[in-house]
GUFILUM-425470 format. One line per 2 residues: number of its first residue (from 1); their letters; for each residue x, y, z of C-alpha. Coordinates in steps of 0.25 Angstrom, whole numbers, plus 5000, padded with zeros to 4 digits. Layout:
N
NUM) a) X,Y,Z  ...
***
This chain:
539
1) me) 4933,4931,4813  4933,4924,4827
3) rm) 4934,4931,4839  4948,4930,4845
5) dt) 4949,4922,4857  4959,4929,4867
7) eh) 4958,4918,4878  4971,4911,4873
9) lp) 4981,4924,4874  4991,4919,4872
11) ra) 4993,4904,4870  5007,4899,4868
13) er) 5013,4885,4865  5026,4883,4871
15) ap) 5033,4871,4878  5041,4873,4891
17) gq) 5055,4877,4887  5053,4878,4872
19) ap) 5055,4892,4865  5045,4891,4854
21) ly) 5032,4899,4857  5020,4902,4850
23) ir) 5007,4910,4854  4994,4905,4849
25) mh) 4982,4914,4852  4971,4905,4850
27) an) 4969,4889,4849  4963,4891,4836
29) dn) 4975,4898,4830  4983,4892,4820
31) va) 4995,4901,4821  5003,4906,4834
33) iv) 5013,4916,4835  5028,4913,4839
35) an) 5032,4920,4852  5046,4918,4853
37) dg) 5056,4930,4853  5062,4930,4839
39) gl) 5053,4920,4833  5056,4905,4831
41) pv) 5064,4898,4821  5060,4887,4811
43) ga) 5059,4874,4818  5055,4879,4832
45) vf) 5045,4869,4839  5034,4874,4848
47) ad) 5029,4866,4860  5018,4860,4852
49) gl) 5026,4855,4841  5024,4866,4831
51) ql) 5037,4869,4823  5040,4881,4815
53) tq) 5042,4879,4801  5048,4893,4799
55) av) 5054,4903,4809  5043,4912,4815
57) pq) 5046,4926,4820  5040,4930,4834
59) gh) 5025,4933,4834  5023,4926,4820
61) kv) 5014,4916,4818  5016,4901,4817
63) al) 5006,4891,4810  5001,4881,4821
65) sd) 4995,4872,4810  4996,4870,4795
67) la) 4989,4881,4787  4985,4879,4772
69) pg) 4984,4891,4763  4971,4898,4767
71) da) 4970,4893,4781  4966,4903,4791
73) ir) 4977,4907,4801  4971,4910,4815
75) ry) 4977,4918,4826  4969,4923,4838
77) nv) 4959,4913,4833  4957,4923,4821
79) vi) 4960,4920,4807  4971,4930,4804
81) gf) 4975,4926,4790  4975,4914,4780
83) ae) 4987,4906,4776  4992,4909,4762
85) va) 5002,4897,4762  5002,4884,4768
87) lp) 5008,4887,4783  5013,4874,4789
89) rg) 5012,4873,4805  5024,4880,4810
91) sw) 5025,4890,4799  5026,4905,4800
93) vn) 5013,4912,4798  5014,4927,4794
95) er) 5007,4937,4784  5015,4932,4772
97) vm) 5008,4918,4773  4993,4923,4777
99) rm) 4982,4930,4771  4974,4941,4780
101) pp) 4959,4938,4781  4949,4949,4777
103) ap) 4944,4959,4787  4932,4955,4795
105) el) 4919,4961,4789  4913,4973,4796
107) dd) 4899,4967,4795  4886,4963,4803
109) ql) 4893,4950,4805  4902,4956,4816
111) pm) 4898,4952,4830  4893,4964,4837
113) at) 4894,4966,4852  4893,4951,4854
115) ar) 4905,4948,4863  4903,4949,4878
117) aq) 4916,4950,4886  4917,4943,4899
119) aa) 4913,4952,4910  4925,4957,4918
121) pp) 4923,4964,4932  4927,4980,4932
123) le) 4941,4982,4935  4940,4992,4947
125) gy) 4950,5000,4956  4961,5003,4944
127) tf) 4964,5018,4944  4975,5026,4938
129) eg) 4980,5041,4941  4975,5049,4929
131) yr) 4971,5064,4926  4956,5067,4927
133) na) 4951,5076,4915  4940,5085,4915
135) dg) 4932,5077,4905  4933,5065,4914
137) sv) 4944,5058,4906  4957,5054,4913
139) gt) 4971,5056,4907  4984,5047,4910
141) rn) 4993,5059,4907  4992,5074,4909
143) il) 4997,5079,4895  4996,5093,4889
145) ai) 4992,5090,4874  4994,5101,4864
147) tt) 4984,5098,4852  4988,5102,4838
149) tv) 4978,5105,4827  4987,5103,4815
151) qc) 5001,5095,4813  5007,5110,4808
153) va) 5009,5113,4823  5015,5101,4828
155) gv) 5029,5106,4827  5026,5119,4835
157) ve) 5019,5110,4846  5030,5100,4847
159) va) 5040,5112,4851  5030,5118,4860
161) va) 5028,5105,4868  5043,5103,4869
163) ri) 5043,5117,4875  5031,5115,4884
165) ka) 5037,5101,4889  5051,5107,4891
167) ql) 5047,5121,4898  5032,5118,4904
169) lp) 5030,5104,4906  5040,5103,4918
171) ry) 5031,5113,4925  5019,5104,4924
173) pn) 5023,5091,4931  5009,5085,4930
175) vd) 5008,5087,4915  5014,5074,4908
177) dv) 5017,5080,4894  5014,5089,4883
179) vg) 5010,5084,4870  5008,5089,4855
181) le) 4995,5083,4849  5002,5084,4835
183) ht) 4996,5076,4823  4996,5077,4808
185) yg) 4982,5082,4806  4975,5096,4806
187) cg) 4977,5101,4791  4979,5097,4777
189) va) 4967,5088,4780  4953,5085,4776
191) id) 4948,5090,4788  4933,5090,4786
193) ap) 4934,5076,4780  4925,5066,4788
195) da) 4937,5058,4793  4944,5070,4797
197) ei) 4937,5070,4811  4945,5059,4815
199) pi) 4959,5066,4817  4952,5079,4822
201) rt) 4945,5071,4833  4956,5063,4836
203) lr) 4964,5075,4839  4953,5082,4846
205) ni) 4951,5070,4856  4966,5068,4858
207) sr) 4967,5083,4862  4957,5078,4873
209) np) 4964,5066,4878  4963,5063,4893
211) nf) 4978,5064,4894  4978,5079,4890
213) gg) 4969,5083,4902  4959,5091,4894
215) ev) 4970,5102,4890  4968,5106,4876
217) mv) 4979,5114,4869  4979,5115,4853
219) vs) 4990,5121,4844  4985,5125,4830
221) lg) 4991,5131,4818  4979,5139,4814
223) ce) 4977,5136,4799  4974,5120,4800
225) kl) 4961,5113,4797  4960,5107,4810
227) qp) 4958,5120,4819  4958,5119,4834
229) er) 4943,5122,4835  4940,5110,4826
231) ll) 4949,5101,4832  4944,5105,4847
233) pr) 4930,5111,4846  4923,5116,4858
235) ea) 4915,5103,4859  4928,5095,4861
237) ll) 4933,5104,4871  4919,5102,4879
239) va) 4921,5087,4879  4934,5089,4886
241) mp) 4929,5097,4897  4923,5092,4910
243) rs) 4910,5084,4908  4902,5092,4917
245) aa) 4906,5105,4911  4907,5101,4896
247) gs) 4892,5104,4894  4892,5119,4898
249) av) 4907,5123,4899  4913,5131,4887
251) pe) 4927,5125,4885  4940,5133,4885
253) pl) 4944,5139,4871  4953,5130,4864
255) dv) 4968,5132,4867  4974,5134,4855
257) vc) 4989,5139,4850  4987,5142,4835
259) lq) 5001,5144,4829  4996,5154,4818
261) da) 4990,5164,4828  4997,5178,4825
263) eh) 5002,5178,4839  5012,5167,4836
265) vg) 5024,5174,4831  5035,5164,4829
267) fm) 5037,5149,4832  5040,5151,4847
269) sm) 5027,5160,4849  5019,5147,4845
271) id) 5028,5139,4854  5026,5149,4866
273) ai) 5011,5149,4864  5009,5134,4865
275) ve) 5018,5133,4877  5010,5144,4884
277) qa) 4997,5138,4880  5002,5125,4886
279) rg) 5004,5131,4900  4990,5132,4904
281) hl) 4987,5117,4900  4999,5112,4907
283) er) 4995,5119,4920  4981,5113,4920
285) ln) 4987,5099,4917  4997,5100,4927
287) ar) 4986,5103,4937  4980,5089,4935
289) qr) 4984,5078,4944  4982,5062,4942
291) et) 4970,5057,4950  4966,5042,4952
293) vp) 4956,5038,4941  4950,5024,4939
295) as) 4956,5015,4927  4943,5018,4919
297) el) 4949,5031,4915  4960,5025,4907
299) vv) 4958,5026,4891  4967,5016,4886
301) gv) 4970,5014,4871  4976,5001,4867
303) qc) 4984,4999,4853  4995,4990,4848
305) gg) 5006,4994,4838  5018,4987,4832
307) sd) 5009,4974,4835  5014,4960,4834
309) af) 5009,4945,4836  5011,4947,4850
311) sg) 5002,4959,4851  4990,4950,4851
313) vt) 4996,4940,4861  5002,4949,4872
315) an) 5001,4964,4873  4987,4965,4866
317) pa) 4980,4955,4874  4986,4960,4887
319) vg) 4981,4974,4883  4968,4968,4880
321) fa) 4967,4962,4894  4971,4976,4900
323) td) 4960,4982,4891  4950,4973,4898
325) ll) 4954,4978,4911  4954,4993,4907
327) vr) 4939,4991,4902  4936,4984,4916
329) ag) 4942,4995,4923  4932,5004,4915
331) as) 4943,5011,4906  4943,5014,4891
333) vm) 4951,5006,4882  4952,5008,4867
335) fs) 4958,4998,4856  4959,5003,4842
337) ev) 4966,5000,4829  4955,4997,4818
339) te) 4964,4989,4809  4969,4981,4821
341) vr) 4956,4976,4825  4948,4976,4813
343) dg) 4950,4961,4811  4944,4958,4824
345) id) 4931,4967,4822  4922,4955,4826
347) ql) 4929,4954,4839  4927,4969,4842
349) ta) 4912,4970,4838  4909,4957,4846
351) ra) 4915,4964,4858  4908,4978,4856
353) st) 4899,4981,4868  4888,4985,4859
355) pd) 4884,4983,4843  4886,4998,4842
357) va) 4900,4997,4846  4903,4985,4838
359) qa) 4897,4993,4826  4906,5005,4829
361) mv) 4918,4996,4828  4914,4990,4814
363) aq) 4912,5005,4809  4926,5009,4814
365) ma) 4931,4997,4806  4923,4999,4794
367) wy) 4927,5014,4794  4942,5010,4794
369) da) 4941,4999,4784  4935,5010,4775
371) yl) 4947,5019,4779  4958,5008,4775
373) ar) 4950,5005,4762  4952,5020,4758
375) gr) 4967,5018,4759  4966,5004,4751
377) vd) 4971,4996,4763  4964,4987,4774
379) rs) 4968,4983,4787  4980,4974,4783
381) an) 4988,4987,4782  4988,4988,4797
383) tt) 4999,4977,4799  5013,4982,4800
385) pg) 5026,4975,4796  5029,4975,4811
387) nk) 5016,4968,4814  5020,4957,4804
389) kg) 5034,4955,4810  5028,4954,4823
391) gl) 5019,4942,4818  5005,4949,4814
393) sn) 5002,4945,4800  4990,4954,4797
395) iv) 4980,4963,4803  4971,4952,4807
397) ek) 4981,4945,4816  4985,4959,4822
399) am) 4970,4963,4824  4968,4951,4832
401) gs) 4980,4954,4842  4976,4969,4842
403) ii) 4961,4967,4846  4965,4960,4859
405) ks) 4969,4974,4865  4955,4977,4867
407) gs) 4953,4966,4877  4940,4958,4878
409) qp) 4929,4969,4884  4918,4975,4875
411) is) 4921,4986,4866  4913,4998,4871
413) gv) 4915,5008,4860  4921,5012,4847
415) la) 4929,5026,4844  4931,5031,4830
417) pg) 4945,5036,4827  4948,5050,4836
419) ek) 4935,5048,4845  4936,5049,4859
421) lt) 4933,5039,4869  4920,5040,4878
423) rk) 4918,5027,4884  4925,5017,4893
425) gl) 4928,5003,4889  4934,4997,4877
427) vy) 4933,5005,4865  4937,5003,4851
429) aa) 4944,5016,4846  4945,5014,4831
431) tp) 4959,5019,4826  4969,5015,4815
433) as) 4980,5005,4820  4991,5015,4818
435) df) 4997,5016,4832  4999,5031,4832
437) ic) 4984,5034,4826  4978,5024,4836
439) gt) 4985,5030,4847  4981,5044,4843
441) lq) 4966,5040,4842  4966,5033,4855
443) la) 4971,5046,4861  4960,5053,4855
445) ag) 4950,5043,4861  4955,5047,4875
447) mn) 4966,5037,4877  4974,5039,4890
449) lh) 4983,5027,4890  4988,5019,4878
451) if) 4992,5004,4877  5000,5000,4865
453) tt) 5005,4986,4862  5016,4983,4852
455) gr) 5023,4970,4848  5033,4976,4838
457) gt) 5036,4988,4846  5033,5003,4845
459) py) 5037,5015,4853  5023,5021,4852
461) gl) 5019,5031,4862  5009,5043,4864
463) ae) 5012,5056,4870  4997,5059,4874
465) cp) 4995,5045,4882  5003,5034,4889
467) vi) 5006,5022,4880  5008,5009,4887
469) kv) 5016,4999,4877  5014,4985,4878
471) at) 5024,4975,4870  5019,4962,4865
473) rs) 5032,4954,4866  5043,4953,4877
475) dl) 5054,4955,4866  5048,4969,4863
477) ar) 5046,4972,4878  5061,4969,4881
479) rw) 5066,4976,4869  5058,4989,4870
481) hd) 5058,4988,4886  5057,5003,4887
483) lm) 5045,5005,4877  5036,4994,4881
485) dv) 5027,4996,4894  5022,4981,4894
487) na) 5027,4968,4890  5015,4959,4885
489) gr) 5025,4950,4879  5026,4943,4893
491) ia) 5013,4936,4889  5019,4929,4877
493) dg) 5031,4926,4886  5022,4919,4896
495) ea) 5026,4928,4907  5013,4936,4908
497) sv) 4998,4934,4904  4990,4943,4896
499) ed) 4982,4947,4909  4995,4950,4916
501) ig) 5000,4960,4905  4986,4965,4904
503) we) 4986,4969,4919  5000,4974,4919
505) lf) 4995,4983,4908  4983,4988,4914
507) hl) 4991,4992,4927  5001,4999,4918
509) ml) 4990,5007,4912  4986,5012,4925
511) dv) 5000,5016,4929  5003,5023,4916
513) as) 4989,5030,4917  4993,5035,4931
515) gc) 5006,5041,4926  5014,5032,4936
517) rk) 5020,5025,4924  5025,5030,4910
519) tw) 5025,5021,4898  5038,5019,4890
521) ae) 5032,5028,4879  5030,5039,4889
523) qw) 5043,5038,4895  5051,5039,4881
525) kl) 5040,5049,4877  5037,5041,4865
527) hn) 5026,5048,4858  5019,5044,4844
529) al) 5013,5055,4836  4997,5057,4836
531) vl) 4993,5052,4822  4978,5056,4819
533) fn) 4970,5047,4811  4966,5055,4799
535) pa) 4958,5047,4788  4953,5060,4781
537) pv) 4960,5066,4769  4972,5074,4770
539) t) 4971,5086,4761
***
């Protein structure tokens, strides 16, 4: 597979005063996508004389030349499929008339740390107002998080959190929120199976997210398999202590409310205990103040959901440009979603900073291939009906547009699912492509700000971290005007460049991180549940 050339983003063909518009990503492509809202009817003629032989919906592909059965279909200068039938110039090219190519082999023929990005000067002088934590990390929000060891306690914690918000939170104006870290794990699972470590370390590391200020409070049932001491052992608490003290200090005992303790007589006794335990945490959090910190303290997770054919044309390239700006500023950026980058593994291994980083990416891909094989599916199971309706015919095409979010800088590290970030720069955090699971794992890695692009539209949000939503199309941005934070559709409209939207996003990130602007998801309090990735058996 050839490395994708992004120098032509986007390339459009349009005559002055004429409506029909298509966007071609590379000069070698033999298909392009229709850009017009609502699509185009049969007979529509483009500036170069191309005439549609079929009606083509917005975002869907049109053949730029005659294609015979078996011919390669190229978009992004990459083979995204093979024609199953004859496709005359001007015909509609979609998943029903094309065959997906096989996945690239994970072998020693891959380029390993061979690409060298053009050196860019450091981006200095950019700051935001954040909360400095004892372990050196920085939060963009000041939140009390209540960790749960098992799903059984979720209902009790929900009632307690509602009471804390109503009765206590108004007394602590510097505390942004109180959230219960509920999930579906903790019991009825093969907790000693090798892969069981993934959900355990995920929940452990989420509890230590920078936005929680180092305050760890746990609600346990008492009889569950995931006991508090296993979830948060002494060594995990030492890591969260100030770096100067972690080598010699003894951490405070784990703050646990156990519902099965004999002291709890009746439901309200449990609620009272949780509320009372929360007071001390709220007082300490309320004493914290924002301070000016460099942009290098941002830990940004980038993700896409409800993707369409414009994702790789507008929003994701703009996010990729902003990613490069963040890396130049010394920040940490994570891109993820194994199945949505698997078909571009050669691009990724070539961009690795070292052969070891490249090999680590290959290992994560291979692990996930085996995981899918156990379920008797492959990467093609990724693409959704909405993706296809938005013009993405298969996972190869979707992957090419997804990878662009990672920008152009070297990939400096790789995280397995649930691991915590320990380095700066661009990092590949291996996760499933599921929006909820990916967001959960990026939170565990230490994300303090989330960027989420969408073409079909999704009200996705996280209670634990601000989520900036980027629309791929102006039509979506207009219809969902109070859900989308940035309209990258202006790139396809010719009103802004990729660089314009990338800089706009970069400045918005600093404002949101500083707390001086709230995202729409924050304003509406749109919060998806945490979903732990558990590849181990359930008993």
